[in-house]
Backbone bond lengths (Angstrom), bond angles and torsions (degrees), N, CA, C in turn:
res aa  C-N    CA-C-N  psi(-1)  N-CA   C-N-CA  omega(-1)  CA-C   N-CA-C  phi
1 M - - - 1.459 - - 1.514 109.57 -
2 P 1.287 118.96 146.90 1.433 121.10 179.16 1.508 111.04 -70.00
3 G 1.347 116.15 155.86 1.444 120.99 178.93 1.505 111.41 -75.79
4 A 1.356 115.09 178.37 1.456 120.00 -176.22 1.512 111.76 -62.85
5 A 1.372 116.81 -38.63 1.462 119.26 -179.87 1.514 111.24 -63.66
6 Q 1.338 116.71 -43.56 1.463 120.34 178.47 1.516 110.85 -62.87
7 E 1.357 116.08 -40.39 1.447 119.27 179.97 1.518 110.67 -63.87
8 N 1.340 117.18 -39.09 1.454 119.52 178.51 1.521 111.36 -63.41
9 R 1.353 116.61 -39.13 1.458 119.55 177.37 1.522 110.22 -65.08
10 D 1.341 116.49 -39.73 1.457 119.83 179.04 1.520 110.99 -63.24
11 V 1.342 116.58 -41.85 1.457 119.98 179.82 1.513 110.21 -62.97
12 G 1.342 116.46 -38.98 1.455 119.44 177.42 1.505 111.92 -62.65
13 S 1.338 116.50 -40.53 1.464 119.31 179.01 1.513 111.00 -67.10
14 V 1.338 116.65 -34.21 1.456 119.95 177.21 1.517 110.11 -64.71
15 T 1.333 116.78 -42.06 1.452 120.44 179.61 1.513 111.01 -59.12
16 R 1.337 116.38 -44.51 1.457 119.32 -179.25 1.525 110.92 -66.93
17 A 1.352 116.02 -39.63 1.469 119.10 -177.41 1.520 111.31 -66.18
18 V 1.338 116.77 -43.28 1.454 119.94 -178.09 1.525 110.57 -69.51
19 A 1.360 116.16 -33.34 1.457 119.66 -177.47 1.523 112.37 -79.45
20 D 1.343 118.53 -14.48 1.456 120.97 -178.35 1.518 110.76 -60.54
21 P 1.293 118.88 137.20 1.467 121.00 175.96 1.518 110.35 -73.27
22 P 1.349 118.10 162.07 1.474 121.34 179.92 1.518 112.99 -57.65
23 A 1.351 117.50 -25.39 1.461 119.68 -178.81 1.516 112.33 -63.00
24 R 1.317 116.59 -21.23 1.454 119.97 -179.20 1.514 112.56 -91.64
25 L 1.323 116.55 1.49 1.463 119.78 179.25 1.521 112.31 -58.48
26 P 1.359 121.26 -41.95 1.470 119.81 177.72 1.523 112.97 -58.20
27 A 1.327 117.24 -37.29 1.465 119.94 178.75 1.514 110.62 -65.03
28 R 1.329 116.08 -40.82 1.460 118.70 179.28 1.523 110.80 -67.48
29 L 1.335 116.81 -37.42 1.467 119.73 177.44 1.524 110.72 -64.38
30 G 1.341 116.52 -39.71 1.449 119.53 177.46 1.512 111.85 -62.68
31 R 1.311 116.59 -39.48 1.457 119.93 177.24 1.523 110.52 -64.80
32 A 1.341 116.53 -38.32 1.461 119.93 179.00 1.525 111.12 -63.48
33 V 1.331 116.26 -38.66 1.467 119.72 178.27 1.529 110.35 -64.44
34 R 1.325 116.67 -42.31 1.464 119.61 178.41 1.524 111.49 -63.52
35 D 1.330 115.61 -34.14 1.464 118.77 -179.64 1.523 112.40 -65.19
36 L 1.329 116.84 -21.98 1.467 119.56 -179.03 1.512 112.76 -63.47
37 A 1.335 116.75 -20.19 1.460 119.93 178.97 1.518 112.53 -80.76
38 D 1.317 118.31 -8.22 1.458 122.61 179.58 1.533 108.88 -65.62
39 P 1.346 118.52 126.57 1.474 120.57 179.74 1.520 112.67 -55.67
40 A 1.343 116.73 -37.26 1.466 119.19 -179.81 1.518 110.71 -65.51
41 V 1.324 116.73 -36.60 1.458 120.65 178.74 1.523 110.44 -68.34
42 L 1.336 116.83 -41.18 1.464 120.01 178.29 1.525 110.90 -63.65
43 A 1.342 115.98 -42.08 1.461 119.55 177.86 1.523 110.46 -64.66
44 G 1.345 115.91 -39.97 1.458 119.20 178.22 1.512 112.31 -63.89
45 A 1.344 116.90 -35.97 1.458 120.12 178.05 1.522 111.04 -65.07
46 A 1.338 116.30 -38.04 1.463 119.65 177.85 1.528 110.92 -65.46
47 V 1.329 116.21 -42.45 1.463 120.33 177.95 1.522 110.51 -64.10
48 E 1.343 116.27 -40.23 1.457 120.71 178.58 1.529 111.07 -60.14
49 A 1.336 116.86 -40.01 1.460 120.47 179.03 1.527 111.20 -64.83
50 V 1.332 116.33 -39.60 1.461 120.03 178.63 1.528 110.36 -64.94
51 W 1.327 116.82 -46.21 1.456 120.11 -179.21 1.528 111.50 -67.08
52 L 1.326 117.37 -31.79 1.454 119.96 176.10 1.525 110.47 -62.17
53 G 1.327 115.70 -44.61 1.457 119.13 176.98 1.515 112.16 -62.26
54 A 1.339 116.45 -42.10 1.462 120.07 179.19 1.527 111.12 -64.99
55 H 1.331 116.13 -39.25 1.465 119.29 -179.45 1.521 110.92 -67.64
56 L 1.324 117.66 -37.44 1.462 120.12 177.71 1.529 110.92 -64.15
57 L 1.327 116.53 -34.61 1.469 119.96 178.92 1.524 111.48 -70.68
58 T 1.332 117.24 -37.97 1.462 120.22 -176.45 1.525 112.82 -90.57
59 W 1.323 117.52 -8.84 1.463 121.50 -176.71 1.529 113.25 -57.26
60 P 1.344 120.17 -43.93 1.474 119.18 177.85 1.522 112.98 -61.98
61 V 1.342 117.07 -33.39 1.467 119.80 179.58 1.517 110.46 -63.05
62 G 1.338 116.40 -37.94 1.454 119.94 179.14 1.511 113.40 -65.80
63 L 1.329 117.34 -19.91 1.464 121.24 179.81 1.522 112.63 -85.71
64 V 1.330 117.69 -37.31 1.462 120.32 -171.03 1.517 112.97 -86.06
65 Q 1.324 118.35 -17.41 1.448 119.04 179.76 1.520 109.69 -66.82
66 G 1.318 116.96 135.24 1.453 120.65 -179.58 1.513 111.98 -90.43
67 G 1.340 116.28 135.23 1.453 120.95 177.23 1.513 111.70 72.49
68 P 1.323 117.35 171.36 1.453 120.65 179.41 1.511 111.79 -70.86
69 D 1.337 116.38 150.85 1.454 120.58 174.26 1.519 108.28 -70.02
70 R 1.300 116.55 132.70 1.447 119.44 -176.30 1.526 110.22 -125.26
71 G 1.311 114.40 139.24 1.446 118.68 171.84 1.522 108.84 -76.28
72 R 1.297 117.04 169.18 1.457 121.17 -179.84 1.523 108.71 -113.99
73 P 1.341 119.48 109.33 1.453 120.94 -177.92 1.516 111.33 -55.80
74 A 1.310 115.68 138.19 1.464 121.38 -178.26 1.520 108.99 -104.28
75 Y 1.318 117.67 117.21 1.457 121.33 179.76 1.524 111.61 -102.87
76 R 1.315 117.69 -6.06 1.452 122.50 174.97 1.522 108.02 -119.06
77 L 1.334 115.94 156.18 1.460 120.44 -173.08 1.515 114.27 -112.85
78 E 1.339 117.38 -25.22 1.464 118.71 -169.05 1.525 113.25 -65.44
79 H 1.326 117.70 -24.60 1.464 120.23 -177.41 1.523 112.69 -91.20
80 L 1.332 117.84 -4.48 1.456 121.32 -174.93 1.523 111.75 -87.33
81 P 1.339 117.62 147.14 1.456 120.48 173.47 1.525 110.03 -67.05
82 P 1.342 118.15 162.87 1.468 121.23 -174.32 1.522 114.60 -55.68
83 V 1.355 117.88 -39.19 1.466 119.25 -177.04 1.518 110.65 -65.04
84 Q 1.328 117.68 -47.14 1.456 120.58 179.42 1.520 111.18 -63.82
85 R 1.320 115.81 -42.77 1.458 120.02 -179.30 1.523 110.53 -63.08
86 G 1.333 115.96 -38.82 1.463 119.94 -178.36 1.513 112.12 -64.10
87 L 1.341 117.81 -42.17 1.458 120.22 -179.50 1.520 110.77 -67.18
88 L 1.333 117.23 -40.62 1.458 119.99 179.55 1.520 111.68 -64.09
89 V 1.335 116.58 -40.02 1.459 120.53 -178.67 1.523 110.74 -71.36
90 S 1.347 116.96 -42.44 1.464 120.42 -174.98 1.516 112.89 -76.50
91 D 1.331 117.89 -33.73 1.465 120.45 -177.56 1.514 108.99 -158.78
92 V 1.317 116.15 89.53 1.459 119.94 -177.25 1.526 110.81 -66.32
93 E 1.353 117.90 -29.66 1.462 119.66 178.76 1.524 111.18 -68.22
94 A 1.355 117.11 -42.01 1.459 119.76 177.62 1.517 110.80 -63.18
95 A 1.330 116.87 -39.38 1.458 120.27 -179.62 1.518 112.23 -66.78
96 G 1.328 117.16 -33.50 1.457 120.38 -176.15 1.512 115.11 -93.06
97 T 1.342 118.12 -15.36 1.461 119.83 -178.96 1.527 109.94 -57.82
98 P 1.311 119.02 124.23 1.466 120.87 -176.51 1.526 112.42 -63.32
99 I 1.312 115.48 147.07 1.465 123.69 176.12 1.519 107.34 -123.52
100 L 1.324 116.37 124.61 1.460 121.35 -179.21 1.527 108.97 -110.78
101 L 1.321 117.37 126.37 1.459 123.91 -178.43 1.527 109.51 -100.99
102 V 1.334 116.29 130.60 1.463 121.72 -176.93 1.530 108.31 -123.80
103 H 1.324 117.53 117.02 1.463 122.22 -174.92 1.519 111.72 -78.83
104 G 1.327 116.16 176.37 1.453 122.26 -178.41 1.514 112.66 -102.72
105 I 1.317 115.80 -163.75 1.455 122.40 -174.32 1.533 111.18 -71.08
106 V 1.334 116.38 145.43 1.467 123.80 -179.73 1.525 109.93 49.82
107 S 1.308 116.75 47.61 1.460 121.53 -178.17 1.522 107.66 -149.23
108 N 1.322 116.43 -176.32 1.453 121.97 171.52 1.525 107.90 -153.86
109 R 1.322 116.81 -171.55 1.469 119.95 -172.23 1.525 113.57 -65.11
110 S 1.349 117.84 -12.53 1.462 118.95 179.28 1.523 112.39 -63.98
111 I 1.347 118.51 -19.30 1.455 121.16 178.50 1.530 111.00 -64.14
112 F 1.344 116.81 -18.94 1.466 121.17 -176.72 1.525 113.00 -99.90
113 T 1.322 117.86 16.23 1.465 120.00 -176.71 1.525 111.79 -56.16
114 V 1.321 117.10 -48.42 1.469 120.99 -178.51 1.526 110.79 -69.65
115 L 1.323 117.33 -45.88 1.461 121.01 -178.29 1.522 111.22 -62.84
116 R 1.317 116.42 -42.94 1.462 120.34 -178.89 1.531 111.45 -63.13
117 R 1.319 116.13 -43.66 1.460 119.10 177.78 1.520 110.90 -66.03
118 G 1.328 116.36 -38.39 1.459 119.15 178.51 1.513 112.24 -63.12
119 L 1.315 117.29 -39.75 1.463 120.35 179.65 1.525 111.51 -67.99
120 T 1.323 116.73 -44.51 1.467 119.18 -179.33 1.527 111.11 -66.86
121 R 1.321 117.42 -36.22 1.467 120.25 177.99 1.519 111.67 -66.10
122 R 1.323 116.63 -25.76 1.465 120.48 179.65 1.525 112.53 -90.39
123 G 1.317 117.75 4.41 1.456 119.96 171.25 1.505 116.37 110.02
124 F 1.336 119.14 -2.90 1.464 120.65 178.24 1.530 108.53 -80.30
125 S 1.323 116.51 117.56 1.466 119.88 -167.20 1.519 114.11 -96.99
126 N 1.328 118.63 -10.80 1.468 120.73 -179.12 1.525 109.43 -123.65
127 V 1.316 116.76 83.27 1.461 121.67 -179.42 1.529 108.31 -111.29
128 Y 1.319 116.05 120.61 1.455 122.95 -178.11 1.529 109.56 -114.72
129 A 1.326 116.59 155.88 1.460 121.47 173.10 1.519 108.23 -141.71
130 M 1.333 116.45 136.86 1.458 120.15 -178.26 1.521 110.81 -115.05
131 N 1.303 116.50 153.92 1.456 123.74 171.65 1.524 109.36 -110.17
132 Y 1.311 116.79 150.13 1.451 121.54 173.99 1.518 107.48 -154.08
133 A 1.319 116.53 157.99 1.464 121.22 -179.67 1.521 109.06 -79.12
134 T 1.326 117.04 115.97 1.463 119.96 -174.72 1.521 112.80 -87.12
135 L 1.316 118.54 -30.59 1.459 120.29 -174.46 1.525 112.99 -86.35
136 A 1.328 117.22 -22.33 1.461 120.42 -175.53 1.526 111.80 -107.67
137 T 1.305 117.22 28.87 1.464 120.02 -177.04 1.514 109.11 -142.95
138 D 1.322 115.72 -177.43 1.454 120.79 170.14 1.523 107.52 -133.50
139 V 1.330 116.95 177.37 1.461 120.57 -173.25 1.528 110.91 -63.93
140 R 1.324 117.21 -42.64 1.467 119.91 -176.88 1.536 111.49 -66.10
141 T 1.325 116.74 -42.71 1.461 119.88 178.17 1.521 111.36 -64.70
142 A 1.322 116.30 -42.79 1.460 120.27 178.86 1.525 111.06 -65.02
143 A 1.327 117.97 -33.27 1.464 121.12 177.83 1.525 110.95 -64.75
144 L 1.332 117.13 -36.66 1.463 120.33 175.46 1.526 110.96 -65.93
145 R 1.328 115.82 -38.50 1.472 119.94 176.08 1.524 110.24 -64.46
146 L 1.325 117.22 -39.32 1.462 121.13 177.43 1.524 110.64 -63.94
147 A 1.326 117.22 -40.42 1.462 120.63 178.73 1.523 111.04 -58.12
148 E 1.332 116.65 -41.28 1.464 120.58 178.09 1.526 111.05 -63.60
149 E 1.321 115.60 -41.85 1.469 119.48 -179.27 1.523 110.83 -65.98
150 V 1.328 117.31 -41.02 1.466 120.53 178.91 1.523 110.45 -61.85
151 E 1.330 116.88 -44.27 1.459 119.85 179.35 1.524 110.92 -62.41
152 A 1.333 117.19 -37.90 1.460 120.60 178.66 1.525 111.11 -65.00
153 V 1.330 116.75 -41.06 1.459 120.39 178.64 1.521 110.51 -64.81
154 C 1.326 117.17 -43.68 1.461 120.58 179.53 1.526 110.92 -62.92
155 A 1.332 116.87 -41.37 1.453 120.54 179.93 1.523 111.49 -65.36
156 E 1.319 116.50 -37.42 1.472 119.67 -177.97 1.519 112.32 -74.35
157 T 1.336 117.33 -38.47 1.462 120.56 -173.33 1.523 113.69 -94.55
158 G 1.333 117.10 -21.28 1.454 119.54 -177.58 1.516 113.74 85.98
159 F 1.335 117.66 -0.97 1.466 120.94 177.69 1.522 109.42 -84.55
160 E 1.320 116.18 140.34 1.458 120.16 179.47 1.523 112.56 -84.42
161 R 1.337 117.06 -24.01 1.459 120.42 -179.94 1.523 108.60 -134.37
162 I 1.336 115.94 148.44 1.447 121.28 -178.39 1.532 108.58 -132.86
163 H 1.334 115.98 175.59 1.458 122.49 171.71 1.528 108.18 -106.34
164 V 1.327 116.35 148.10 1.462 121.72 176.57 1.523 108.47 -126.97
165 I 1.324 116.56 135.84 1.462 123.03 174.76 1.519 107.20 -120.88
166 G 1.338 116.90 121.21 1.455 120.94 -177.92 1.514 111.73 -120.78
167 H 1.323 116.12 131.57 1.459 121.32 176.71 1.519 109.14 -100.00
168 S 1.331 116.99 128.86 1.458 122.65 174.61 1.534 110.78 56.87
169 L 1.330 117.63 -121.63 1.451 121.29 179.37 1.523 111.69 -57.16
170 G 1.334 117.53 -33.45 1.467 120.84 179.63 1.515 112.27 -57.97
171 G 1.341 116.95 -36.63 1.451 119.81 177.63 1.516 112.33 -68.75
172 L 1.332 116.32 -34.78 1.466 120.64 178.93 1.531 110.24 -68.68
173 I 1.323 116.17 -41.11 1.468 120.73 177.58 1.528 110.09 -62.35
174 A 1.321 115.61 -44.76 1.465 119.72 -179.56 1.527 111.28 -65.57
175 R 1.331 117.16 -38.09 1.469 119.52 177.80 1.516 110.64 -64.16
176 Y 1.330 117.64 -41.03 1.468 120.34 178.52 1.527 109.90 -62.67
177 Y 1.318 117.26 -43.50 1.464 121.24 178.63 1.528 110.93 -60.01
178 V 1.320 116.21 -44.16 1.462 120.51 -176.48 1.525 111.60 -69.64
179 T 1.327 116.88 -44.91 1.468 120.31 -169.98 1.524 114.80 -94.48
180 R 1.344 118.16 -22.02 1.467 120.38 -177.23 1.521 113.45 -114.47
181 L 1.329 118.34 -17.51 1.465 120.94 -177.23 1.524 112.65 -117.24
182 G 1.323 117.58 13.70 1.461 120.68 178.20 1.507 114.35 76.80
183 G 1.317 118.17 18.07 1.459 121.03 -178.36 1.513 114.92 -69.23
184 D 1.345 117.62 -10.98 1.466 118.95 178.69 1.527 111.46 -65.31
185 A 1.337 117.64 -17.12 1.459 119.99 174.97 1.514 111.52 -71.55
186 R 1.336 117.14 -20.82 1.459 121.60 -178.16 1.531 113.68 -109.31
187 V 1.327 117.51 -27.09 1.463 120.74 -173.00 1.522 109.77 -103.09
188 H 1.311 115.79 115.59 1.461 121.59 177.75 1.516 110.47 -74.21
189 T 1.331 116.61 -52.78 1.456 122.44 -177.56 1.520 109.32 -133.21
190 L 1.322 116.24 133.09 1.466 122.11 174.32 1.519 108.10 -115.82
191 V 1.329 116.41 120.33 1.459 122.93 176.84 1.525 107.60 -106.94
192 T 1.331 117.06 126.54 1.462 120.67 178.19 1.519 109.75 -114.50
193 L 1.322 115.69 141.08 1.463 122.87 -178.22 1.520 109.07 -122.45
194 G 1.321 118.11 108.98 1.457 120.81 178.85 1.511 113.04 60.38
195 T 1.330 117.52 41.35 1.464 122.52 -178.85 1.527 110.26 -94.39
196 P 1.323 119.10 131.17 1.473 121.31 -178.63 1.525 111.82 -77.28
197 H 1.322 117.07 73.88 1.462 121.05 -176.69 1.526 112.32 -62.74
198 E 1.326 117.38 -29.83 1.461 121.40 177.54 1.522 111.25 -107.15
199 G 1.339 116.83 13.60 1.456 121.01 -177.50 1.514 111.57 86.67
200 T 1.320 115.97 171.57 1.459 121.20 178.38 1.526 109.52 -143.51
201 W 1.336 116.33 136.98 1.459 120.84 178.59 1.520 111.28 -67.13
202 A 1.335 117.40 -19.01 1.464 120.54 177.44 1.524 111.51 -63.97
203 A 1.331 117.35 -21.67 1.459 120.50 -179.54 1.523 112.63 -67.43
204 Y 1.331 117.95 -14.85 1.463 120.38 176.90 1.529 111.96 -72.89
205 A 1.331 117.59 -11.27 1.462 120.66 -177.25 1.521 112.27 -71.04
206 V 1.343 117.59 -24.60 1.471 121.35 -176.74 1.528 108.29 -128.14
207 P 1.332 118.73 119.46 1.471 121.80 -175.30 1.524 113.27 -86.74
208 T 1.329 117.69 58.33 1.457 121.00 176.22 1.524 109.44 -107.20
209 R 1.313 116.08 165.40 1.467 120.13 -179.81 1.518 111.37 -60.04
210 L 1.331 115.82 -43.70 1.461 119.93 -179.51 1.527 111.14 -62.21
211 M 1.318 117.04 -45.91 1.461 119.93 -178.31 1.530 111.01 -67.48
212 R 1.325 117.01 -33.66 1.463 118.89 176.40 1.523 111.25 -63.11
213 Q 1.313 116.98 -33.25 1.460 120.17 178.24 1.525 112.21 -66.39
214 M 1.324 116.62 -26.78 1.461 120.31 -177.16 1.521 113.20 -92.63
215 R 1.321 117.58 6.93 1.458 120.18 177.94 1.527 109.98 -81.56
216 P 1.319 118.53 145.23 1.462 120.90 178.03 1.524 111.25 -56.65
217 G 1.329 116.59 134.67 1.448 121.20 178.30 1.511 115.27 79.87
218 S 1.335 118.58 5.88 1.464 121.12 179.75 1.525 110.29 -67.18
219 G 1.329 116.00 169.46 1.456 119.88 177.51 1.512 112.28 -59.94
220 L 1.338 117.03 -37.76 1.460 120.43 178.55 1.525 110.65 -65.54
221 M 1.340 117.03 -43.49 1.459 120.12 179.92 1.533 110.91 -63.54
222 R 1.323 116.89 -37.74 1.463 119.67 177.72 1.530 110.67 -67.28
223 E 1.325 115.83 -36.48 1.462 119.36 178.36 1.523 111.26 -65.85
224 L 1.326 116.75 -41.99 1.463 120.19 179.19 1.523 112.23 -67.26
225 A 1.337 116.85 -23.90 1.466 120.50 -179.79 1.524 112.67 -81.23
226 R 1.333 117.72 -7.30 1.458 120.23 -179.69 1.533 111.07 -66.61
227 P 1.332 117.99 162.77 1.473 120.87 179.36 1.523 112.52 -58.00
228 V 1.328 115.06 143.45 1.470 121.77 177.35 1.523 107.32 -134.71
229 R 1.302 117.13 57.00 1.463 121.23 -174.50 1.525 110.53 -66.96
230 G 1.334 114.30 137.18 1.451 120.39 177.63 1.505 114.94 81.03
231 C 1.324 118.17 11.54 1.471 120.90 179.01 1.521 109.76 -61.63
232 R 1.317 117.52 128.65 1.462 122.59 -175.21 1.526 113.99 -93.40
233 T 1.316 117.11 -7.93 1.468 120.84 -178.28 1.517 110.63 -82.32
234 R 1.347 115.69 139.75 1.468 122.19 172.92 1.519 108.03 -96.75
235 F 1.354 115.61 141.33 1.463 121.36 -175.80 1.524 111.00 -118.32
236 V 1.339 115.40 142.45 1.461 122.71 169.03 1.524 106.30 -129.82
237 A 1.325 117.15 120.89 1.468 121.56 -175.84 1.521 110.25 -116.60
238 Y 1.326 117.11 116.07 1.463 122.87 175.47 1.525 109.09 -93.53
239 W 1.330 116.60 134.09 1.454 120.47 173.45 1.523 108.79 -141.67
240 S 1.321 115.54 155.31 1.459 120.76 -176.73 1.521 110.44 -122.27
241 D 1.326 115.36 142.69 1.463 120.07 177.62 1.529 111.74 -77.00
242 S 1.335 117.42 2.16 1.466 121.39 178.86 1.525 112.03 -122.21
243 D 1.326 116.52 19.26 1.462 121.93 -178.54 1.529 108.92 -85.30
244 V 1.330 117.05 103.20 1.467 120.37 -175.63 1.523 112.24 -77.98
245 A 1.333 118.35 -10.71 1.458 120.66 178.68 1.522 111.91 -80.64
246 I 1.316 117.50 -17.93 1.456 122.54 -178.74 1.524 108.51 -111.81
247 V 1.326 117.14 115.01 1.470 122.67 -177.73 1.531 108.74 -130.03
248 P 1.354 118.66 116.72 1.459 126.01 -6.58 1.528 111.23 -69.82
249 R 1.316 115.29 155.06 1.459 120.38 -173.40 1.523 112.95 -62.85
250 E 1.350 116.89 -29.52 1.459 120.92 -179.45 1.527 112.15 -67.14
251 S 1.331 117.44 -11.13 1.464 119.88 179.24 1.520 112.36 -66.80
252 A 1.325 117.74 -14.78 1.463 120.49 178.20 1.525 111.83 -81.62
253 A 1.339 117.55 -6.42 1.461 120.30 172.32 1.518 108.58 -79.52
254 L 1.321 116.53 146.32 1.461 120.79 -177.21 1.518 110.11 -100.60
255 R 1.337 114.64 117.87 1.457 120.70 178.12 1.520 109.16 -128.18
256 H 1.318 115.32 115.38 1.458 120.57 175.51 1.531 106.94 -155.48
257 P 1.326 117.75 129.16 1.472 119.47 -174.44 1.515 114.16 -63.98
258 D 1.330 118.45 -20.45 1.463 120.67 -177.63 1.525 113.60 -97.10
259 L 1.326 117.92 -2.66 1.459 120.86 -175.64 1.518 111.20 -108.69
260 A 1.326 115.87 135.48 1.462 121.68 174.49 1.524 107.50 -82.16
261 A 1.324 115.92 95.49 1.463 120.23 -171.83 1.522 110.97 -126.54
262 R 1.317 114.82 141.47 1.464 121.80 172.24 1.517 107.55 -116.48
263 T 1.333 116.39 128.95 1.456 121.61 -180.00 1.519 109.84 -104.12
264 V 1.324 116.96 131.76 1.460 122.35 -179.59 1.524 108.57 -119.96
265 R 1.324 116.10 118.84 1.461 121.44 -179.73 1.521 110.44 -93.27
266 L 1.327 116.13 134.73 1.461 122.37 176.31 1.524 108.82 -114.81
267 H 1.315 116.30 153.24 1.461 121.04 -178.03 1.524 110.15 -117.25
268 G 1.338 116.01 127.16 1.456 120.87 173.56 1.507 115.39 82.45
269 A 1.327 118.85 7.48 1.468 121.39 -177.02 1.523 110.43 -96.46
270 G 1.324 117.00 133.71 1.449 121.92 177.46 1.523 112.31 -81.32
271 H 1.317 116.26 169.87 1.461 121.51 -175.01 1.525 112.03 -62.10
272 L 1.337 117.32 -48.16 1.459 120.02 -179.31 1.514 113.17 -72.98
273 T 1.330 116.14 -21.05 1.465 120.62 -176.41 1.517 112.00 -75.79
274 L 1.309 117.85 -23.56 1.467 121.01 -172.03 1.533 113.80 -52.40
275 P 1.350 120.80 -46.40 1.467 118.96 -178.63 1.529 113.20 -74.22
276 M 1.324 117.31 -3.65 1.462 120.75 -174.08 1.523 113.14 -112.02
277 L 1.319 117.68 -3.26 1.459 121.04 -178.27 1.520 111.10 -74.91
278 G 1.327 115.52 136.49 1.453 119.83 177.53 1.517 112.48 -60.95
279 D 1.335 117.74 -38.54 1.463 120.81 179.52 1.529 111.03 -63.98
280 V 1.328 116.59 -36.39 1.460 119.87 179.27 1.528 110.18 -69.94
281 V 1.324 117.02 -45.00 1.467 120.77 178.26 1.523 110.08 -58.67
282 H 1.330 116.33 -45.46 1.472 120.10 -179.63 1.526 110.75 -65.87
283 G 1.333 117.01 -43.70 1.455 120.18 -178.24 1.517 112.30 -63.31
284 I 1.325 116.85 -43.44 1.458 120.27 178.40 1.522 110.56 -64.56
285 S 1.317 116.77 -44.04 1.463 120.68 -179.84 1.524 110.94 -59.84
286 A 1.337 116.39 -44.53 1.461 120.14 179.91 1.520 111.42 -63.71
287 A 1.336 117.00 -42.40 1.461 120.51 -178.96 1.520 111.58 -64.53
288 L 1.331 117.45 -45.26 1.455 120.39 -176.54 1.525 112.18 -73.33
289 A 1.331 117.01 -24.34 1.455 120.35 178.82 1.522 111.92 -83.00
290 Q 1.339 117.71 -18.28 1.458 120.42 -171.40 1.525 113.61 -117.34
291 L 1.307 116.72 14.21 1.464 119.57 177.36 1.517 110.27 -102.24
292 D 1.336 115.79 132.33 1.448 120.68 174.26 1.526 109.05 -81.70
293 V 1.328 116.37 178.74 1.458 120.79 -177.63 1.525 111.23 -59.42
294 D 1.342 117.01 -37.11 1.458 119.89 -177.65 1.517 112.92 -90.66
295 G 1.335 117.33 8.54 1.452 120.20 177.88 1.511 114.50 93.65
296 A 1.334 117.79 -5.63 1.463 120.32 179.36 1.521 110.39 -73.20
297 T 1.336 116.49 154.41 1.463 120.12 178.75 1.523 109.83 -82.24
298 L 1.328 115.22 149.57 1.452 121.20 -176.79 1.520 113.20 -98.85
299 R 1.333 117.04 -15.16 1.456 119.87 -175.36 1.512 110.57 -127.26
300 R 1.308 115.08 149.80 1.454 120.02 179.86 1.530 109.92 -68.77
301 G 1.328 115.32 147.16 1.455 120.27 176.17 1.509 114.29 88.62
302 V 1.321 117.98 -2.96 1.463 120.72 179.85 1.511 108.36 -92.93
303 T 1.323 116.48 132.86 1.460 120.49 179.80 1.529 109.49 -64.07
304 P 1.334 117.90 122.13 1.465 119.99 -177.97 1.519 111.77 -70.79
305 L 1.309 115.99 146.51 1.457 121.05 176.92 1.518 108.37 -97.36
306 G 1.308 116.89 59.64 1.449 121.64 -176.46 1.510 112.08 -73.62
307 R 1.317 116.12 159.63 1.458 120.79 179.36 1.522 109.51 -67.43
308 R 1.323 116.00 136.03 1.446 121.77 179.03 1.526 109.93 -63.14
309 R 1.331 116.52 135.46 1.462 121.50 178.20 1.507 110.37 -95.12
């Protein structure tokens, strides 16, 4: 993950990008075309193509599985690998806190195959994933469905608060639940991966109600920009400078004066690749293992997720 200085520079670039008038869109598009010559971007595009093929193969499996994917709580230690054993010994609450995965548009929980395995291998014993209809819904309706799923997870596990990880549209749905439906009482940490927090111009390609909600300046985007004073959820937003689904790409960074958010910029990663990157799996695992109830870090050397001033 980038250091605090790099993150501050990224936030500054996000501010300039979001504040740019539409007249500057051609300049940004020209810069995007030039970026395609970057070797890291070309390599990322190749990886994205491979993961797209893998996701298409596993996509039917994500549909036929019944109920949410559940981790298996470990009550014994001798059979566990060192990483899992270490998390359970050092912080049994962090290891047991449920994690709910929310997929994006035209997808299902199979997109989280790598991330889910990575989390369970690192000692998180309650990992859930939900499916929902992406084409026949809108963000507000899906947020109500998410609220039901969160309550079900809390009732089953006995935990009062959980973590949520949302990819693309899933992150937007989770943000709406947290900030507009009182979900901050249930969600400790929300991690978003390639989520169009400021909208995306790509949403103009399809004239559906859902896609209209994801356009910059839409009614939903204006609603999400409203004050959210006292929000108790901590946010981590991953975005990539090579994400062609988010235009401008900096819109996947989360900027809101009332939210305690950390933005992490990735280089050369495609939209579908984000939940499958080793750096993302490691970064999420480290964040969820090292956050206290109030969002403070538990170990020295970890970048604090303090409230933005």
